[in-house]
N, C-alpha and C positions, 0 to 999 in steps of 0.2 A: 374554580375552587374544588378541592378534593374532599370527598366525604368518606368516612370509614364506617362500614356496616357495624351496627351494634345489635343486630338482630339476635345473635346467640354467641356468647363468649367462646364456646367450645369449637365453634366453626372458624376456619381460617378467615381472617379479615379480607374484604374486598376494597380496593381502591376505586373510587367511583366519582363521576361528575355528571351533571345534567346540563345541557346547553342553555345558555341565557335565553335565546329565543323561544326555546320551548318552556322555560320557567315562566316567561312573560305570558305565553299563551295560556298556560294552565292557571296562572294567577287571575285571569279575567273572570269577572263575576258571572257572565253569561255562560262561559265554558264550565265553570264550577257548578252552576245550576243544572246544566245538562248532565254532568257527571253524577251529581247527587240525586238525580231522578232514579237512578239504578235501573233505567230502562234501555240502556244502550244496546242490549242484545235482544230486546223485544222486536220481533220481525216487523210488526205493523209500524212501530215507532221508527224503526230503522228505515223503512221505506219513506216515511213521512219526513224525517229530518234530512235525508239525502235529496229528496225532491225539493224541499225548501232551500237547501243548499244552492241548487241550480237556479232557483227562482230568485234567490237573493243576489246571486252573481249577476243575473240578467238586470235586475232592478238597479243595482249600483252602477253597472256599465251604462244604463240609459241616462241616468241623471248626471253622469260625469262626462259624457260625450261632448266634444267640441261642436261648434256649429257645422263645420265641414264634414265631421264624422256622421252627424245626424242626417245631414243632407244626402250623403252617400247611402246610408242605410235606408232612408226613407224611399229613395228612388229604386234601390236594389229590390225591396219588397214589392213595390209597385210594378216593376218590370217583370218580376217572377210570378205575379198574380194571374189568376185564371182569365182575367180580362184581356190579356194579350192574345189569347186564342180567339177572342171575340171582340175585335177592335171597335165594333159598333156600339159596345157597351160603355166606352169611354165618353165622358162629358166633354164638351168643348174645352173647358178649363184644364181637364186632365190631359187632353191632347197637347194643348199649349205647354203645359208643365213638362211633359215628357220630351216634347221638341226642345224646349229650353234646356232640359237636363242634357240631352244629347249634344246640343250645340256647345254648352259650357264645358262638357266633358272633353270634346274635341279641342276646345280653346285651351283647357288646362294641359292637355297632352302635347299639343304642338303650336299653340298660339295661332290656330288657323283661322279663328273667327274673332274679329275685334268687337268691342262693346258697341261702337257705333253701328256695325252691321246688324247686330242683334236687335238694337233699338229700331232700326229700319224694318226688320222682319216682323217685329211685334207691334208696329204702328206708332213708333216714336218713344222718346224718353220717358214720358209720363206713364204711358201704358206699360212699358217694359218694367219700370220701377214698381208699379202697382202690381204687376203679375209676380215679380220677385218677392215683394212684401207678403202677398197673399200665400205664396208657396211657403215661405218661412213660417207664417202663422199656422198653416196646416201641419207642417213639420213639427213645430214646437208643441202644438196641441196634441198631436199623435203620440209624442214622446211622454208628455204629461199624463195622458190617458193610460198608456201602457204601464207606467210606473205606478200609478194609483191601483190599477187592476191587479198587478202582481202583489202589491202590498195587501190589498183586500183578500186575495186568494190565500196568501200566507196566513193572515190572521184567522180567516175562516177555518182553514185546515187545522190549526192549532186548537181552536175553540172546540171544534167537533171532537178531536182526539181527547181533550181535557174532560169534556162532558162524558164521553164513553168510559174513560178511566177513572172519572171522579177525582181528578188531581188538578193542580195548577202548575203551569210551567212558565217560569220567568226567563225565557231564553231568547226573546226578540229584543233587538236594539231599535232605536228610532232615529230617523234623519228627517229634518224639517226643510223642505224645499221652498225657497222664496221665489215666486213666479210673478213675472210682469203681467199686470192685468190688461195691458194693451195688446201684447203679442204672444203671451203664453210662454215666453222664454224663461228658463230657470236662471235666475240671477245669481243666487248663492245657496249654499247648504248650511243649514243650522243657524248661522248668524246672519242678520240683516246687513246688507252691503249697499252703501251709497254708490251710485254709478249712473252712466248714461247708457241705456239699453240700445241695442242695435236698431230698434224701431225708432229711435230718436227721443224716446221718453226719458226725462231727467228724473231719476228716482232718488228722492232725498229723504223720504219718510216711509215707515213701514205700511202705512195705509195704502200706498201705491202698489203693493204687492200682495198676492195671495199666499198665505202660509199654509202648507199641506204636510202634515206628519205622515211619514211612510215607515212601515215596520218591515224588518228584515233581519238576517243574521249579520252580526258585526264581523269585521275583518279577522279577529283572532278566533272566533268560532268557525269561520270559513276555513281558516288554516288547520284548525283542530280536526275538522271533518276530512278535509282534502288529504291530510297526511295520514289518515287512518289511525289517529290517536284514539278515536272513539272505540275502535276494536280492542286496543290494549286496556283501556279503562273498563270496558265491558267485561273483559277476562278478569281484570283485577277484582271486580265485584264478585265474580264467581269464585275466585280463589279465596277471597275473605269469607265467603259463605262456608268454606272448609276449615275456618279457624286458622288460616295460615297468615303469617306476617308477610307483607308484600311491598314491593317497590316497582314503579312503573317508569320506563323510558330512560334508563340510565346507561351511560357508557362505563364499562368496566375494564380496568387495565389488566392485560394478559401478561404471562411470564415472558413473552416475547417482546414486551414493551409496546405492543400494539393496543389501542383502545377499541373495544368491541361494544357495539350498541346491543343492548339486551332489552327486549320489549317488556318482559315481566320477570321479576325475581321473587321467589317464594320460599319461605322457610317453615318447616313443620316442627313445632315445639316438641310434639309427642315423640317424634323419631329423631330429633336433632339432625335434621336432614335439609338440604338446600337443593332446589332445582330451578332451571331456567325455562322460560316459555317464549315461543316465537309465534306471532299472529300473522296469518296470511289471508288476505282478502282475495286471493287468486288461487289457481290450481297449484298444488304442491308438486314441485319437480325434483329430480334426482339432485341437482345442484343445490337446492335449498337444504337438502339433508346434509350434504357435505360441508356447506358453509356454516350451518348451525352447529354441527358436530365439531368443526374446527375451532369455533369460538369456545365451546364447552371445554375441549381439551386444553386450549391455551390458558384459560382462566382457572381451570381445575375443578370443573363441575361435571359430575358423572351421570346426571339425570336430566332429561329434558321433555318438553311437550311441544308439539306444533298444533295450534288451533287454526282451523281453516273454515271459511264459509263455503268451500267447494263441496259439491255433493258426491263427487267420485274421486277416489284415491286408489290408484292401481295396486294390486297385490305386491308387485315388485318394489314399489316405493315403501309400502308398509313394512316389508321384510328388511329392506335397507335400513329404515329408521330403527327398527327393533334391534338390529345388530349393533347400532350406536347407542342403545338404551334410550331411545326417543319413542314416545307414543304419539300417534296422530289422532286428534279428535276432529272429525269432520262434521259438516252440516250444522255449524254452530248456531246459525240464525233460524234454522228450521226445527231445532229440538228445544224442549223446555229446560229450564234451569235444573230441576230435579234430576232429569235424565243426564244432562251434561255433568253434573256432579259425581255421578257414578263412575265417570271415565277418569277422574283424578283420584289416583290410588293413595297418594301421600296425604295424611291428615292425622 
């Protein structure tokens, strides 16, 4: 769908559209709550939500892993632990489980070890099955514990920040895991599921599972942060503080027929003036100037800003940008809002 800018009749119209995927992300209530906090450029909050981003990814990965993936991760951690440097610190059960792991790994790679041989090595079918079940119980319990610890850590971090800033932030989503009470395996997410667990337990009613709510960022908020949309909306808040009319994340049609993604579009009513902004969460390079300038020329915009979190911008880059009528505003996360506002000349 094409949208035509109605920001100022005297300015040439822009033909624009926003991608549906981005529209869906921005429509999410948790994403909206984060944007409306007006804290996206707060350095402390930035560190917090980017850390929770990684913790949320890890939590969701853990609860969605298959049995084979959990098994692989469980032994990967065990093999890399400090205990390997001190074999005497392993318990007999851990030695047996590591041996079982190595043997089954060989079996998976080249079918070198039959199940019958494994059963003989471990003292018969019953002992082998018991050891396998014990290993799975430990593996499932370990995954459950890690997920709960991550959820608790996320909630505590948010709570501490809320108390310090005297605000409330509704930015966490919830997933309820249904866990088999017999073996600690995660049976289902959010909705109770009737099934036969791998431990043999026939689960037919909710009382047979433990229901544990976990807090984390949802998928849309994860995408919002991963794609650096947080930076664009942080700058949008800054631009609106200058009484500018703004748009975020639109594709604008150039005279060449090419669609150009523009991070921020701002219009100054007092000066009947429009300018574009680019947000860089990395070092600003020469090519960034040429690409941004090329977009401006093709669309017909004569003024631009590049906002960057980078602390250093070379004099050569600054001169090149100025030659294209582009100002570079650096150290965005280290400077206060009032200080940053001084660098935006149009108002």
